[in-house]
VMD Tcl script that builds the backbone (N, CA, C; Angstrom):
set m [mol new atoms 414]
animate dup $m
set s [atomselect $m all]
$s set {name element resname resid chain x y z} {
  {N N MET 1 A 20.108 3.856 -2.968}
  {CA C MET 1 A 20.809 2.596 -3.143}
  {C C MET 1 A 21.718 2.408 -1.921}
  {N N ASN 2 A 21.720 1.176 -1.368}
  {CA C ASN 2 A 22.544 0.958 -0.188}
  {C C ASN 2 A 24.003 0.753 -0.571}
  {N N GLY 3 A 24.915 0.917 0.432}
  {CA C GLY 3 A 26.325 0.825 0.191}
  {C C GLY 3 A 26.814 -0.532 -0.341}
  {N N SER 4 A 26.204 -1.611 0.102}
  {CA C SER 4 A 26.662 -2.942 -0.340}
  {C C SER 4 A 26.322 -3.135 -1.823}
  {N N LEU 5 A 25.233 -2.581 -2.267}
  {CA C LEU 5 A 24.840 -2.718 -3.679}
  {C C LEU 5 A 25.785 -1.903 -4.555}
  {N N VAL 6 A 26.115 -0.724 -4.145}
  {CA C VAL 6 A 27.048 0.097 -4.896}
  {C C VAL 6 A 28.436 -0.554 -4.933}
  {N N LEU 7 A 28.858 -1.147 -3.837}
  {CA C LEU 7 A 30.119 -1.836 -3.753}
  {C C LEU 7 A 30.181 -2.989 -4.738}
  {N N GLN 8 A 29.078 -3.663 -4.927}
  {CA C GLN 8 A 29.037 -4.796 -5.852}
  {C C GLN 8 A 29.343 -4.322 -7.277}
  {N N PHE 9 A 28.972 -3.169 -7.648}
  {CA C PHE 9 A 29.246 -2.667 -8.969}
  {C C PHE 9 A 30.762 -2.534 -9.191}
  {N N PHE 10 A 31.484 -2.149 -8.157}
  {CA C PHE 10 A 32.929 -1.891 -8.273}
  {C C PHE 10 A 33.696 -3.234 -8.207}
  {N N ILE 11 A 33.200 -4.170 -7.455}
  {CA C ILE 11 A 33.903 -5.453 -7.320}
  {C C ILE 11 A 33.677 -6.330 -8.527}
  {N N VAL 12 A 32.498 -6.297 -9.078}
  {CA C VAL 12 A 32.172 -7.157 -10.195}
  {C C VAL 12 A 32.882 -6.726 -11.478}
  {N N GLY 13 A 33.595 -7.656 -12.104}
  {CA C GLY 13 A 34.333 -7.300 -13.310}
  {C C GLY 13 A 33.631 -7.853 -14.548}
  {N N SER 14 A 32.799 -8.812 -14.398}
  {CA C SER 14 A 32.196 -9.502 -15.540}
  {C C SER 14 A 30.949 -8.736 -16.019}
  {N N TYR 15 A 30.844 -8.564 -17.330}
  {CA C TYR 15 A 29.710 -7.882 -17.945}
  {C C TYR 15 A 28.400 -8.638 -17.619}
  {N N ASN 16 A 28.442 -9.981 -17.704}
  {CA C ASN 16 A 27.214 -10.804 -17.454}
  {C C ASN 16 A 26.783 -10.628 -16.013}
  {N N VAL 17 A 27.689 -10.598 -15.077}
  {CA C VAL 17 A 27.329 -10.447 -13.673}
  {C C VAL 17 A 26.755 -9.061 -13.397}
  {N N ARG 18 A 27.364 -8.025 -14.052}
  {CA C ARG 18 A 26.835 -6.679 -13.897}
  {C C ARG 18 A 25.420 -6.614 -14.419}
  {N N LEU 19 A 25.163 -7.276 -15.559}
  {CA C LEU 19 A 23.776 -7.307 -16.076}
  {C C LEU 19 A 22.833 -7.961 -15.109}
  {N N SER 20 A 23.282 -9.058 -14.463}
  {CA C SER 20 A 22.468 -9.760 -13.494}
  {C C SER 20 A 22.099 -8.857 -12.304}
  {N N VAL 21 A 23.087 -8.061 -11.838}
  {CA C VAL 21 A 22.852 -7.165 -10.737}
  {C C VAL 21 A 21.878 -6.104 -11.175}
  {N N ARG 22 A 21.986 -5.585 -12.399}
  {CA C ARG 22 A 21.044 -4.562 -12.910}
  {C C ARG 22 A 19.644 -5.175 -13.005}
  {N N ARG 23 A 19.552 -6.407 -13.482}
  {CA C ARG 23 A 18.237 -7.096 -13.541}
  {C C ARG 23 A 17.615 -7.233 -12.152}
  {N N LEU 24 A 18.475 -7.594 -11.174}
  {CA C LEU 24 A 17.999 -7.724 -9.816}
  {C C LEU 24 A 17.465 -6.395 -9.300}
  {N N ILE 25 A 18.147 -5.311 -9.566}
  {CA C ILE 25 A 17.704 -4.003 -9.135}
  {C C ILE 25 A 16.352 -3.661 -9.816}
  {N N ARG 26 A 16.282 -3.867 -11.164}
  {CA C ARG 26 A 15.064 -3.622 -11.855}
  {C C ARG 26 A 13.918 -4.458 -11.316}
  {N N ASN 27 A 14.179 -5.730 -11.024}
  {CA C ASN 27 A 13.126 -6.573 -10.452}
  {C C ASN 27 A 12.671 -6.089 -9.105}
  {N N GLU 28 A 13.604 -5.649 -8.257}
  {CA C GLU 28 A 13.208 -5.111 -6.957}
  {C C GLU 28 A 12.369 -3.880 -7.116}
  {N N VAL 29 A 12.741 -2.998 -8.041}
  {CA C VAL 29 A 11.935 -1.779 -8.289}
  {C C VAL 29 A 10.533 -2.184 -8.813}
  {N N TRP 30 A 10.510 -3.159 -9.716}
  {CA C TRP 30 A 9.267 -3.616 -10.269}
  {C C TRP 30 A 8.366 -4.167 -9.190}
  {N N SER 31 A 8.905 -4.973 -8.259}
  {CA C SER 31 A 8.088 -5.573 -7.204}
  {C C SER 31 A 7.581 -4.501 -6.290}
  {N N ILE 32 A 8.359 -3.458 -6.032}
  {CA C ILE 32 A 7.918 -2.346 -5.197}
  {C C ILE 32 A 6.733 -1.670 -5.849}
  {N N MET 33 A 6.768 -1.487 -7.140}
  {CA C MET 33 A 5.730 -0.781 -7.828}
  {C C MET 33 A 4.417 -1.592 -7.913}
  {N N LEU 34 A 4.454 -2.812 -7.466}
  {CA C LEU 34 A 3.272 -3.665 -7.512}
  {C C LEU 34 A 2.541 -3.760 -6.177}
  {N N VAL 35 A 2.974 -3.047 -5.170}
  {CA C VAL 35 A 2.311 -3.133 -3.858}
  {C C VAL 35 A 0.836 -2.795 -3.945}
  {N N GLN 36 A 0.506 -1.705 -4.656}
  {CA C GLN 36 A -0.888 -1.335 -4.801}
  {C C GLN 36 A -1.709 -2.459 -5.433}
  {N N GLN 37 A -1.155 -3.090 -6.457}
  {CA C GLN 37 A -1.883 -4.166 -7.136}
  {C C GLN 37 A -1.991 -5.386 -6.191}
  {N N GLN 38 A -0.980 -5.647 -5.402}
  {CA C GLN 38 A -1.064 -6.743 -4.420}
  {C C GLN 38 A -2.214 -6.528 -3.430}
  {N N ILE 39 A -2.304 -5.301 -2.971}
  {CA C ILE 39 A -3.410 -4.959 -2.016}
  {C C ILE 39 A -4.757 -5.179 -2.720}
  {N N ILE 40 A -4.888 -4.725 -3.930}
  {CA C ILE 40 A -6.142 -4.864 -4.678}
  {C C ILE 40 A -6.456 -6.340 -4.830}
  {N N ASP 41 A -5.477 -7.134 -5.281}
  {CA C ASP 41 A -5.686 -8.559 -5.517}
  {C C ASP 41 A -6.069 -9.303 -4.235}
  {N N LYS 42 A -5.360 -9.033 -3.123}
  {CA C LYS 42 A -5.649 -9.768 -1.865}
  {C C LYS 42 A -6.997 -9.401 -1.353}
  {N N LEU 43 A -7.357 -8.102 -1.338}
  {CA C LEU 43 A -8.659 -7.707 -0.813}
  {C C LEU 43 A -9.803 -8.178 -1.687}
  {N N THR 44 A -9.586 -8.196 -2.988}
  {CA C THR 44 A -10.651 -8.667 -3.925}
  {C C THR 44 A -10.914 -10.149 -3.659}
  {N N GLN 45 A -9.835 -10.906 -3.547}
  {CA C GLN 45 A -9.984 -12.360 -3.345}
  {C C GLN 45 A -10.607 -12.656 -1.978}
  {N N ALA 46 A -10.126 -12.005 -0.942}
  {CA C ALA 46 A -10.541 -12.337 0.411}
  {C C ALA 46 A -11.942 -11.766 0.755}
  {N N MET 47 A -12.251 -10.609 0.249}
  {CA C MET 47 A -13.488 -9.911 0.679}
  {C C MET 47 A -14.587 -9.935 -0.366}
  {N N GLN 48 A -14.265 -10.183 -1.619}
  {CA C GLN 48 A -15.239 -10.083 -2.717}
  {C C GLN 48 A -16.078 -8.856 -2.603}
  {N N PRO 49 A -15.409 -7.677 -2.637}
  {CA C PRO 49 A -16.120 -6.402 -2.423}
  {C C PRO 49 A -17.074 -6.018 -3.529}
  {N N ASP 50 A -18.092 -5.253 -3.141}
  {CA C ASP 50 A -18.989 -4.618 -4.118}
  {C C ASP 50 A -18.274 -3.389 -4.720}
  {N N PHE 51 A -17.394 -2.804 -3.949}
  {CA C PHE 51 A -16.642 -1.620 -4.380}
  {C C PHE 51 A -15.315 -1.678 -3.637}
  {N N LEU 52 A -14.209 -1.366 -4.363}
  {CA C LEU 52 A -12.888 -1.295 -3.779}
  {C C LEU 52 A -12.118 -0.215 -4.500}
  {N N ASP 53 A -11.590 0.706 -3.671}
  {CA C ASP 53 A -10.743 1.794 -4.206}
  {C C ASP 53 A -9.456 1.827 -3.378}
  {N N VAL 54 A -8.351 1.582 -4.014}
  {CA C VAL 54 A -7.047 1.622 -3.312}
  {C C VAL 54 A -6.231 2.733 -3.934}
  {N N VAL 55 A -5.924 3.757 -3.132}
  {CA C VAL 55 A -5.236 4.940 -3.649}
  {C C VAL 55 A -3.868 5.025 -3.001}
  {N N ASN 56 A -2.843 5.139 -3.819}
  {CA C ASN 56 A -1.468 5.313 -3.323}
  {C C ASN 56 A -1.327 6.807 -2.963}
  {N N GLU 57 A -1.254 7.121 -1.683}
  {CA C GLU 57 A -1.136 8.486 -1.254}
  {C C GLU 57 A 0.324 8.827 -0.811}
  {N N SER 58 A 1.246 8.023 -1.218}
  {CA C SER 58 A 2.620 8.232 -0.824}
  {C C SER 58 A 3.182 9.564 -1.233}
  {N N ALA 59 A 2.774 10.044 -2.380}
  {CA C ALA 59 A 3.265 11.342 -2.849}
  {C C ALA 59 A 2.884 12.480 -1.948}
  {N N MET 60 A 1.906 12.269 -1.079}
  {CA C MET 60 A 1.430 13.357 -0.140}
  {C C MET 60 A 2.344 13.400 1.103}
  {N N HIS 61 A 3.305 12.496 1.145}
  {CA C HIS 61 A 4.173 12.339 2.354}
  {C C HIS 61 A 5.633 12.500 2.009}
  {N N ALA 62 A 6.436 12.623 3.048}
  {CA C ALA 62 A 7.871 12.827 2.879}
  {C C ALA 62 A 8.546 11.494 2.686}
  {N N VAL 63 A 8.356 10.930 1.469}
  {CA C VAL 63 A 8.964 9.646 1.098}
  {C C VAL 63 A 9.602 9.807 -0.281}
  {N N PRO 64 A 10.500 8.874 -0.675}
  {CA C PRO 64 A 11.090 8.976 -2.004}
  {C C PRO 64 A 10.036 8.896 -3.105}
  {N N GLU 65 A 10.373 9.494 -4.226}
  {CA C GLU 65 A 9.466 9.490 -5.389}
  {C C GLU 65 A 9.163 8.064 -5.758}
  {N N ASN 66 A 7.962 7.819 -6.239}
  {CA C ASN 66 A 7.454 6.498 -6.680}
  {C C ASN 66 A 7.352 5.482 -5.546}
  {N N SER 67 A 7.277 5.946 -4.322}
  {CA C SER 67 A 7.087 5.027 -3.181}
  {C C SER 67 A 5.698 4.477 -3.160}
  {N N GLU 68 A 5.581 3.318 -2.547}
  {CA C GLU 68 A 4.268 2.740 -2.254}
  {C C GLU 68 A 4.221 2.380 -0.773}
  {N N THR 69 A 4.076 3.412 0.032}
  {CA C THR 69 A 4.109 3.247 1.502}
  {C C THR 69 A 2.872 3.685 2.219}
  {N N HIS 70 A 2.099 4.592 1.620}
  {CA C HIS 70 A 0.887 5.126 2.234}
  {C C HIS 70 A -0.312 4.880 1.306}
  {N N PHE 71 A -1.308 4.222 1.829}
  {CA C PHE 71 A -2.518 3.917 1.011}
  {C C PHE 71 A -3.790 4.281 1.733}
  {N N LYS 72 A -4.777 4.615 0.919}
  {CA C LYS 72 A -6.147 4.819 1.410}
  {C C LYS 72 A -6.973 3.741 0.727}
  {N N VAL 73 A -7.640 2.924 1.563}
  {CA C VAL 73 A -8.509 1.836 1.071}
  {C C VAL 73 A -9.915 2.125 1.435}
  {N N THR 74 A -10.788 2.186 0.413}
  {CA C THR 74 A -12.218 2.251 0.659}
  {C C THR 74 A -12.814 0.993 0.104}
  {N N ILE 75 A -13.538 0.256 0.981}
  {CA C ILE 75 A -14.025 -1.018 0.587}
  {C C ILE 75 A -15.451 -1.191 1.077}
  {N N VAL 76 A -16.321 -1.684 0.181}
  {CA C VAL 76 A -17.707 -1.975 0.498}
  {C C VAL 76 A -17.901 -3.484 0.268}
  {N N ALA 77 A -18.325 -4.174 1.305}
  {CA C ALA 77 A -18.484 -5.637 1.209}
  {C C ALA 77 A -19.663 -6.126 2.005}
  {N N GLN 78 A -20.328 -7.055 1.438}
  {CA C GLN 78 A -21.462 -7.726 2.102}
  {C C GLN 78 A -21.023 -8.360 3.420}
  {N N SER 79 A -19.783 -8.862 3.428}
  {CA C SER 79 A -19.266 -9.525 4.672}
  {C C SER 79 A -19.125 -8.575 5.850}
  {N N PHE 80 A -19.265 -7.254 5.627}
  {CA C PHE 80 A -19.150 -6.296 6.696}
  {C C PHE 80 A -20.479 -6.070 7.426}
  {N N VAL 81 A -21.552 -6.593 6.897}
  {CA C VAL 81 A -22.867 -6.452 7.520}
  {C C VAL 81 A -22.826 -7.044 8.936}
  {N N GLY 82 A -23.218 -6.199 9.932}
  {CA C GLY 82 A -23.281 -6.653 11.301}
  {C C GLY 82 A -21.915 -6.750 11.989}
  {N N ILE 83 A -20.864 -6.318 11.321}
  {CA C ILE 83 A -19.493 -6.416 11.892}
  {C C ILE 83 A -19.044 -5.015 12.300}
  {N N ARG 84 A -18.538 -4.866 13.492}
  {CA C ARG 84 A -18.060 -3.566 13.997}
  {C C ARG 84 A -16.855 -3.106 13.141}
  {N N PRO 85 A -16.689 -1.777 13.056}
  {CA C PRO 85 A -15.589 -1.237 12.249}
  {C C PRO 85 A -14.215 -1.758 12.700}
  {N N VAL 86 A -13.992 -1.920 13.993}
  {CA C VAL 86 A -12.721 -2.416 14.496}
  {C C VAL 86 A -12.463 -3.822 13.935}
  {N N ALA 87 A -13.458 -4.666 13.962}
  {CA C ALA 87 A -13.326 -6.035 13.432}
  {C C ALA 87 A -13.064 -6.057 11.922}
  {N N ARG 88 A -13.675 -5.102 11.239}
  {CA C ARG 88 A -13.463 -4.985 9.771}
  {C C ARG 88 A -11.973 -4.636 9.523}
  {N N HIS 89 A -11.478 -3.647 10.265}
  {CA C HIS 89 A -10.102 -3.245 10.116}
  {C C HIS 89 A -9.148 -4.414 10.472}
  {N N GLN 90 A -9.439 -5.136 11.530}
  {CA C GLN 90 A -8.604 -6.285 11.906}
  {C C GLN 90 A -8.552 -7.312 10.804}
  {N N ARG 91 A -9.642 -7.549 10.145}
  {CA C ARG 91 A -9.670 -8.540 9.062}
  {C C ARG 91 A -8.760 -8.055 7.899}
  {N N ILE 92 A -8.827 -6.771 7.571}
  {CA C ILE 92 A -7.991 -6.227 6.513}
  {C C ILE 92 A -6.552 -6.291 6.924}
  {N N TYR 93 A -6.255 -5.947 8.138}
  {CA C TYR 93 A -4.864 -6.013 8.635}
  {C C TYR 93 A -4.344 -7.435 8.487}
  {N N GLN 94 A -5.194 -8.389 8.797}
  {CA C GLN 94 A -4.812 -9.827 8.698}
  {C C GLN 94 A -4.532 -10.181 7.233}
  {N N GLU 95 A -5.372 -9.773 6.330}
  {CA C GLU 95 A -5.200 -10.052 4.914}
  {C C GLU 95 A -3.942 -9.409 4.370}
  {N N LEU 96 A -3.587 -8.220 4.871}
  {CA C LEU 96 A -2.436 -7.461 4.333}
  {C C LEU 96 A -1.249 -7.521 5.284}
  {N N ALA 97 A -1.157 -8.553 6.097}
  {CA C ALA 97 A -0.097 -8.652 7.060}
  {C C ALA 97 A 1.301 -8.573 6.437}
  {N N GLU 98 A 1.492 -9.206 5.313}
  {CA C GLU 98 A 2.784 -9.190 4.613}
  {C C GLU 98 A 3.165 -7.737 4.170}
  {N N GLU 99 A 2.204 -7.056 3.609}
  {CA C GLU 99 A 2.483 -5.696 3.157}
  {C C GLU 99 A 2.744 -4.754 4.333}
  {N N LEU 100 A 1.965 -4.905 5.389}
  {CA C LEU 100 A 2.127 -4.066 6.557}
  {C C LEU 100 A 3.445 -4.365 7.306}
  {N N ASP 101 A 3.946 -5.565 7.126}
  {CA C ASP 101 A 5.239 -5.931 7.744}
  {C C ASP 101 A 6.413 -5.461 6.892}
  {N N GLY 102 A 6.083 -5.044 5.658}
  {CA C GLY 102 A 7.173 -4.624 4.729}
  {C C GLY 102 A 7.024 -3.220 4.251}
  {N N PRO 103 A 6.594 -3.082 3.042}
  {CA C PRO 103 A 6.653 -1.743 2.404}
  {C C PRO 103 A 5.587 -0.774 2.874}
  {N N VAL 104 A 4.487 -1.220 3.366}
  {CA C VAL 104 A 3.387 -0.337 3.706}
  {C C VAL 104 A 3.597 0.243 5.111}
  {N N HIS 105 A 3.642 1.560 5.148}
  {CA C HIS 105 A 3.879 2.289 6.414}
  {C C HIS 105 A 2.545 2.774 7.018}
  {N N ALA 106 A 1.614 3.130 6.179}
  {CA C ALA 106 A 0.341 3.694 6.653}
  {C C ALA 106 A -0.808 3.200 5.794}
  {N N LEU 107 A -1.900 2.892 6.440}
  {CA C LEU 107 A -3.103 2.374 5.720}
  {C C LEU 107 A -4.322 3.063 6.309}
  {N N ALA 108 A -4.936 3.922 5.562}
  {CA C ALA 108 A -6.221 4.566 5.964}
  {C C ALA 108 A -7.351 3.702 5.456}
  {N N LEU 109 A -8.190 3.250 6.382}
  {CA C LEU 109 A -9.241 2.332 6.004}
  {C C LEU 109 A -10.636 2.982 6.150}
  {N N HIS 110 A -11.439 2.809 5.129}
  {CA C HIS 110 A -12.830 3.266 5.119}
  {C C HIS 110 A -13.651 2.034 4.694}
  {N N THR 111 A -14.314 1.444 5.681}
  {CA C THR 111 A -15.005 0.169 5.412}
  {C C THR 111 A -16.496 0.360 5.603}
  {N N TYR 112 A -17.274 -0.206 4.685}
  {CA C TYR 112 A -18.712 -0.036 4.666}
  {C C TYR 112 A -19.418 -1.309 4.287}
  {N N SER 113 A -20.617 -1.519 4.832}
  {CA C SER 113 A -21.529 -2.513 4.309}
  {C C SER 113 A -22.212 -1.862 3.097}
  {N N PRO 114 A -22.863 -2.576 2.236}
  {CA C PRO 114 A -23.533 -1.920 1.113}
  {C C PRO 114 A -24.568 -0.859 1.549}
  {N N ASP 115 A -25.325 -1.083 2.622}
  {CA C ASP 115 A -26.312 -0.127 3.065}
  {C C ASP 115 A -25.614 1.138 3.601}
  {N N GLU 116 A -24.540 0.969 4.347}
  {CA C GLU 116 A -23.805 2.130 4.876}
  {C C GLU 116 A -23.189 2.961 3.740}
  {N N TRP 117 A -22.762 2.301 2.676}
  {CA C TRP 117 A -22.179 2.958 1.526}
  {C C TRP 117 A -23.253 3.860 0.840}
  {N N VAL 118 A -24.461 3.306 0.742}
  {CA C VAL 118 A -25.559 4.081 0.137}
  {C C VAL 118 A -25.841 5.287 1.052}
  {N N LYS 119 A -25.856 5.100 2.367}
  {CA C LYS 119 A -26.121 6.200 3.346}
  {C C LYS 119 A -25.059 7.321 3.166}
  {N N HIS 120 A -23.831 6.920 2.871}
  {CA C HIS 120 A -22.753 7.916 2.706}
  {C C HIS 120 A -22.690 8.451 1.298}
  {N N SER 121 A -23.690 8.154 0.524}
  {CA C SER 121 A -23.813 8.649 -0.894}
  {C C SER 121 A -22.616 8.219 -1.713}
  {N N ALA 122 A -22.095 7.021 -1.444}
  {CA C ALA 122 A -20.966 6.495 -2.197}
  {C C ALA 122 A -19.815 7.509 -2.290}
  {N N HIS 123 A -19.544 8.136 -1.149}
  {CA C HIS 123 A -18.531 9.220 -1.056}
  {C C HIS 123 A -17.247 8.682 -0.456}
  {N N VAL 124 A -16.126 8.801 -1.125}
  {CA C VAL 124 A -14.801 8.437 -0.610}
  {C C VAL 124 A -14.255 9.618 0.157}
  {N N PRO 125 A -13.943 9.445 1.443}
  {CA C PRO 125 A -13.457 10.547 2.238}
  {C C PRO 125 A -12.092 11.095 1.701}
  {N N THR 126 A -11.871 12.377 1.862}
  {CA C THR 126 A -10.632 13.032 1.477}
  {C C THR 126 A -9.638 12.876 2.607}
  {N N SER 127 A -8.396 12.580 2.243}
  {CA C SER 127 A -7.344 12.447 3.241}
  {C C SER 127 A -6.806 13.846 3.617}
  {N N PRO 128 A -6.451 13.986 4.905}
  {CA C PRO 128 A -5.841 15.260 5.302}
  {C C PRO 128 A -4.420 15.394 4.795}
  {N N ASP 129 A -3.942 16.610 4.723}
  {CA C ASP 129 A -2.529 16.863 4.317}
  {C C ASP 129 A -1.596 16.247 5.357}
  {N N CYS 130 A -0.443 15.775 4.889}
  {CA C CYS 130 A 0.569 15.231 5.764}
  {C C CYS 130 A 1.234 16.370 6.522}
  {N N LEU 131 A 1.484 16.125 7.799}
  {CA C LEU 131 A 2.175 17.125 8.639}
  {C C LEU 131 A 3.634 16.833 8.804}
  {N N GLY 132 A 4.131 15.864 8.043}
  {CA C GLY 132 A 5.575 15.548 8.098}
  {C C GLY 132 A 5.998 14.730 9.301}
  {N N GLY 133 A 5.163 13.745 9.676}
  {CA C GLY 133 A 5.554 12.909 10.810}
  {C C GLY 133 A 5.458 13.648 12.097}
  {N N SER 134 A 6.585 13.758 12.826}
  {CA C SER 134 A 6.529 14.370 14.160}
  {C C SER 134 A 6.616 15.937 14.018}
  {N N THR 135 A 6.837 16.479 12.805}
  {CA C THR 135 A 6.956 17.894 12.665}
  {C C THR 135 A 5.558 18.464 12.425}
  {N N ARG 136 A 5.163 19.371 13.242}
  {CA C ARG 136 A 3.832 19.962 13.110}
  {C C ARG 136 A 3.952 21.460 12.905}
  {N N SER 137 A 3.079 22.012 12.074}
  {CA C SER 137 A 3.104 23.433 11.863}
  {C C SER 137 A 2.397 24.105 13.034}
  {N N SER 138 A 2.810 25.321 13.370}
  {CA C SER 138 A 2.137 26.006 14.532}
  {C C SER 138 A 0.993 26.774 14.143}
}
mol reanalyze $m
mol bondsrecalc $m
mol representation Tube
mol addrep $m
């Protein structure tokens, strides 16, 4: 909790206003918890995928509990046929620009055309363990 929010609790004397501040905090927490669903909704609408898997991998990283900052996206879409992987990633970045500008810190992308997905035996790659940002084990 930031200092200004804590200070508001001490300044506010009215029960109704305190309830409003608590509702605001609850709503902010609720909206944070919806980042994964926002990603799913945006990619489903924009790409109409044959397969979409969005995994919140935040718990694997040094972030606060219940964070939604690190995601792995596996997406199979007909629209990827004949499109280079870089262009696929750019399209996803464009669709998720708001999330990437805000709560999302890292996005691992695995993009496939339907034929490529079959070649990979419909296998979702495993993410490596987090090394703690700039801290690396020797």
